[in-house]
VOBA-1610 file (N, C-alpha, C; in pm, whole numbers, padded with zeros to 5 digits, always signed):
BEGIN
Met-02589-02870-00337Met-02512-02840-00456Met-02522-02692-00492Ile-02643-02633-00479Ile-02664-02492-00512Ile-02585-02404-00416Ile-02585-02440-00288Ile-02510-02362-00189Ile-02361-02367-00219Lys-02312-02482-00257Lys-02171-02496-00292Lys-02135-02407-00412Lys-02223-02405-00511Lys-02201-02323-00631Lys-02202-02174-00596Met-02300-02134-00512Met-02309-01993-00472Met-02187-01952-00390Leu-02141-02039-00303Leu-02023-02011-00222Leu-01899-01996-00310Thr-01888-02080-00412Thr-01776-02071-00505Thr-01778-01937-00580Ile-01895-01896-00625Ile-01908-01767-00694Ile-01874-01653-00601Phe-01925-01657-00479Phe-01896-01554-00380Phe-01746-01543-00353Leu-01680-01655-00335Leu-01536-01654-00308Leu-01457-01601-00428Ala-01502-01635-00549Ala-01435-01584-00669Ala-01448-01433-00679Val-01567-01381-00651Val-01589-01236-00653Val-01503-01169-00546Cys-01498-01223-00427Cys-01416-01167-00318Cys-01268-01167-00356Ala-01223-01274-00419Ala-01082-01282-00460Ala-01048-01174-00562Phe-01146-01136-00643Phe-01123-01033-00743Phe-01130-00893-00683Ile-01225-00869-00594Ile-01250-00735-00539Ile-01159-00701-00422Leu-01140-00793-00330Leu-01068-00762-00206Leu-00926-00710-00226Pro-00846-00763-00318Pro-00711-00706-00332Pro-00713-00556-00363Asn-00810-00511-00443Asn-00819-00368-00473Asn-00859-00287-00351Val-00947-00340-00268Val-00991-00270-00148Val-00880-00268-00044Val-00816-00382-00024Val-00712-00394+00077Val-00591-00308+00040Asn-00557-00303-00087Asn-00438-00231-00132Asn-00464-00084-00159Ala-00589-00040-00149Ala-00621+00101-00174Ala-00549+00189-00071Ala-00495+00298-00119Ala-00423+00392-00032Ala-00503+00521-00017Asp-00476+00591+00091Asp-00536+00721+00115Asp-00432+00829+00088His-00471+00932+00014His-00382+01043-00019His-00447+01173+00027Thr-00364+01267+00071Thr-00414+01397+00113Thr-00344+01505+00034Ile-00423+01597-00020Ile-00370+01716-00085Ile-00397+01830+00011Lys-00292+01891+00060Lys-00304+01998+00159Lys-00302+02134+00090Ala-00392+02220+00132Ala-00394+02356+00079Ala-00297+02441+00159Gly-00200+02499+00089Gly-00109+02594+00151Gly-00164+02734+00132Ala-00082+02833+00157Ala-00127+02972+00144Ala-00177+03002+00003Arg-00099+02961-00098Arg-00136+02991-00237Arg-00103+02877-00332Ala-00092+02756-00278Ala-00061+02640-00362Ala-00112+02513-00295Phe-00138+02414-00378Phe-00173+02282-00327Phe-00045+02201-00311Glu-00039+02122-00207Glu+00075+02032-00183Glu+00019+01891-00179Asp+00034+01812-00264Asp+00105+01797-00388Asp+00017+01845-00502Ala+00069+01933-00583Ala-00009+01989-00693Ala-00019+01890-00810Ile+00072+01794-00816Ile+00062+01685-00914Ile+00069+01557-00832Leu-00039+01481-00837Leu-00049+01361-00754Leu-00081+01241-00844Tyr-00003+01134-00828Tyr-00026+01009-00901Tyr-00084+00908-00802Val-00200+00852-00835Val-00264+00754-00748Val-00305+00632-00830Ala-00319+00521-00761Ala-00366+00399-00827Ala-00518+00401-00832Glu-00573+00325-00925Glu-00719+00313-00931Glu-00767+00252-00800Gly-00871+00309-00743Gly-00924+00262-00616Gly-00874+00339-00495Asp-00767+00417-00513Asp-00715+00499-00403Asp-00813+00611-00372Lys-00805+00661-00251Lys-00890+00772-00208Lys-00805+00898-00195Val-00862+01011-00234Val-00794+01140-00225Val-00884+01235-00147Gln-00823+01307-00054Gln-00898+01407+00023Gln-00817+01536+00026Phe-00889+01648+00017Phe-00828+01779+00032Phe-00839+01820+00178Ser-00731+01877+00233Ser-00734+01919+00373Ser-00678+02060+00388Asn-00700+02117+00505Asn-00654+02253+00537Asn-00715+02355+00442Met-00842+02338+00413Met-00909+02420+00312Met-00970+02547+00372Asn-00918+02597+00480Asn-00976+02710+00554Asn-01032+02820+00465Ser-00952+02877+00378Ser-00999+02985+00290Ser-00990+02943+00143His-01002+02814+00120His-00985+02758-00015His-01102+02668-00050Asn-01109+02633-00177Asn-01199+02527-00221Asn-01128+02446-00328Ser-01189+02338-00369Ser-01136+02253-00476Ser-01250+02226-00572Val-01227+02261-00698Val-01330+02248-00801Val-01267+02182-00923Ser-01328+02074-00972Ser-01278+02011-01094Ser-01303+02105-01212Val-01218+02093-01312Val-01228+02179-01430Val-01308+02108-01538Glu-01416+02170-01577Glu-01504+02113-01679Glu-01426+02079-01806Gly-01446+01958-01854Gly-01381+01915-01977Gly-01242+01858-01956Leu-01187+01873-01836Leu-01052+01823-01810Leu-01051+01719-01697Ile-01157+01639-01696Ile-01161+01518-01615Ile-01202+01406-01710Pro-01175+01281-01675Pro-01209+01172-01768Pro-01357+01171-01806Glu-01384+01131-01928Glu-01522+01124-01976Glu-01603+01030-01888Gly-01717+01076-01843Gly-01803+00996-01757Gly-01768+01002-01609Ala-01662+01075-01576Ala-01621+01088-01435Ala-01711+01190-01365Thr-01716+01179-01233Thr-01798+01269-01153Thr-01721+01398-01123Ala-01776+01511-01164Ala-01715+01641-01133Ala-01741+01673-00986Trp-01660+01763-00930Trp-01684+01803-00791Trp-01667+01954-00775Thr-01737+02007-00677Thr-01725+02146-00638Thr-01728+02150-00486Gly-01613+02166-00426Gly-01606+02178-00280Gly-01636+02321-00239Gly-01709+02336-00131Gly-01738+02468-00080Gly-01616+02530-00013Leu-01617+02659+00003Leu-01507+02729+00069Leu-01492+02671+00210Gly-01371+02625+00242Gly-01343+02566+00372Gly-01378+02418+00384Glu-01429+02357+00277Glu-01471+02217+00282Glu-01355+02123+00246Asn-01328+02028+00332Asn-01226+01925+00307Asn-01289+01814+00223Val-01307+01841+00098Val-01378+01752+00007Val-01293+01628-00027Ala-01362+01517-00052Ala-01298+01393-00097Ala-01368+01349-00226Pro-01321+01396-00342Pro-01390+01365-00468Pro-01382+01216-00502Leu-01483+01170-00574Leu-01483+01033-00623Leu-01403+01029-00753Leu-01294+00956-00751Leu-01208+00944-00869Leu-01223+00801-00920Glu-01336+00775-00983Glu-01374+00640-01021Glu-01317+00595-01156Lys-01275+00688-01236Lys-01228+00655-01371Lys-01078+00681-01382Arg-01013+00599-01462Arg-00871+00617-01490Arg-00854+00742-01576Gly-00750+00819-01552Gly-00723+00937-01633Gly-00673+01054-01550Ile-00680+01172-01608Ile-00627+01293-01545Ile-00742+01384-01506Tyr-00735+01431-01381Tyr-00835+01521-01326Tyr-00767+01654-01295Ser-00811+01761-01356Ser-00759+01894-01326Ser-00854+01965-01230Tyr-00797+02043-01138Tyr-00879+02114-01040Tyr-00814+02248-01005Val-00894+02337-00948Val-00847+02470-00909Val-00907+02510-00775Cys-00845+02607-00712Cys-00905+02680-00600Cys-00958+02808-00661Gln-01089+02824-00665Gln-01147+02940-00733Gln-01101+03074-00677Pro-01096+03093-00544Pro-01054+03225-00496Pro-00907+03257-00526His-00825+03155-00548His-00680+03178-00563His-00623+03127-00695Ile-00708+03107-00793Ile-00660+03060-00922Ile-00563+03162-00984Gly-00586+03289-00959Gly-00497+03393-01011Gly-00355+03383-00958Phe-00340+03322-00841Phe-00207+03299-00784Phe-00145+03170-00836Gly-00222+03095-00913Gly-00172+02967-00965Gly-00203+02851-00873Met-00307+02862-00791Met-00344+02753-00702Met-00429+02653-00780Val-00359+02565-00850Val-00420+02466-00940Val-00347+02334-00921Gly-00407+02227-00970Gly-00340+02098-00961Gly-00403+01993-01049Val-00336+01877-01054Val-00384+01764-01131Val-00365+01636-01051Ile-00458+01544-01071Ile-00449+01411-01012Ile-00451+01312-01127Val-00350+01225-01132Val-00342+01121-01235Val-00384+00990-01169Val-00493+00933-01219Val-00546+00809-01163Val-00513+00695-01257Gly-00437+00598-01206Gly-00399+00482-01287Gly-00290+00517-01386Asp-00268+00427-01479Asp-00163+00445-01579Asp-00215+00526-01698Ile-00127+00614-01748Ile-00158+00689-01870Ile-00041+00676-01967Thr-00073+00664-02093Thr+00030+00651-02195Thr+00075+00789-02243Ala+00185+00790-02315Ala+00235+00915-02373Ala+00133+00973-02470Asp+00066+00887-02546Asp-00035+00934-02642Asp-00155+00997-02571Glu-00201+00934-02462Glu-00313+00989-02386Glu-00274+01123-02325Leu-00153+01132-02276Leu-00105+01257-02217Leu-00096+01366-02323Ala-00046+01334-02440Ala-00035+01433-02548Ala-00174+01484-02587Ala-00272+01394-02595Ala-00408+01435-02630Ala-00468+01524-02521Tyr-00440+01492-02395Tyr-00490+01571-02283Tyr-00427+01711-02286Lys-00296+01719-02310Lys-00229+01849-02318Lys-00287+01935-02429Gln-00313+01873-02544Gln-00369+01948-02656Gln-00509+01998-02623Lys-00590+01913-02560Lys-00725+01953-02521Lys-00719+02070-02423Ala-00626+02063-02328Ala-00611+02171-02230Ala-00570+02301-02299Met-00475+02294-02392Met-00431+02416-02463Met-00543+02476-02547Asp-00629+02389-02601Asp-00738+02436-02685Asp-00855+02494-02606Thr-00874+02450-02482Thr-00996+02488-02409Thr-00974+02586-02293Leu-00857+02585-02232Leu-00837+02670-02115Leu-00823+02816-02153Glu-00889+02902-02075Glu-00883+03046-02100Glu-00856+03119-01969Gly-00809+03242-01983Gly-00787+03329-01867Gly-00698+03263-01763Pro-00731+03281-01635Pro-00646+03228-01529Pro-00641+03075-01526Phe-00738+03008-01591Phe-00735+02862-01597Phe-00614+02812-01675Arg-00556+02898-01759Arg-00437+02858-01835Arg-00318+02829-01743Arg-00327+02872-01617Arg-00221+02840-01521Arg-00207+02688-01500Leu-00312+02616-01533Leu-00306+02470-01525Leu-00204+02411-01623Leu-00179+02480-01732Leu-00087+02427-01833Leu+00052+02399-01775Gly+00096+02481-01682Gly+00227+02457-01619Gly+00232+02325-01546Lys+00124+02290-01476Lys+00117+02161-01405Lys+00101+02047-01505Ile+00013+02065-01601Ile-00013+01960-01700Ile+00114+01927-01777Asn+00196+02026-01809Asn+00320+02001-01882Asn+00423+01924-01800Lys+00404+01915-01669Lys+00498+01842-01583Lys+00455+01697-01559Ile+00337+01659-01606Ile+00290+01521-01590Ile+00376+01428-01675Lys+00407+01314-01617Lys+00486+01211-01689Lys+00397+01091-01719Pro+00412+01031-01836Pro+00338+00908-01865Pro+00377+00800-01764Thr+00284+00715-01728Thr+00313+00610-01630Thr+00311+00471-01693Lys+00287+00467-01824Lys+00276+00338-01893Lys+00355+00339-02020
//
C-alpha cells in the first residue's frame, strides 16, 4: 500500500514538472559588432537563454533592474554566458565595453501586465544614470504580454 501511495505521488509530481521541462525552449542572444540580436527577447518561464559570439563583449545584468530575488550575472569578456532566469519579470543587461554605443538589452520572462511594465519603466527612469540610460530606449519598446 505504501509503495502504491509513493508511486502515485511520484507520478503526480512528474505530471506537474515534466510539461515545463519538455516544453522549455532554448534562446540565443547573439552579440553583433555594437548591438545584441535580439535586444528585446520574450521567453516563457523555464526557457533557457544563452549569449553567443561574445568575442569582444560581455553580458552583465543591471543592478536593480532584474526581478527581486533573481540571480544577477556578470559574464567575462568573451564568455558565452547562460544566466539563470528563474523568476518571472524583466531582466536588463549591458555589454560593459560597448554600453556607450547602446549595446544593451532586456529579457522578458513570462507574462507581464501593463501595470508591472509601467512600474518597471518608472524605476528605470529614476535609477539609470550616464550611459545606462541607453536602456530606456529598449525598455520603452517592451509590450505587456498579459
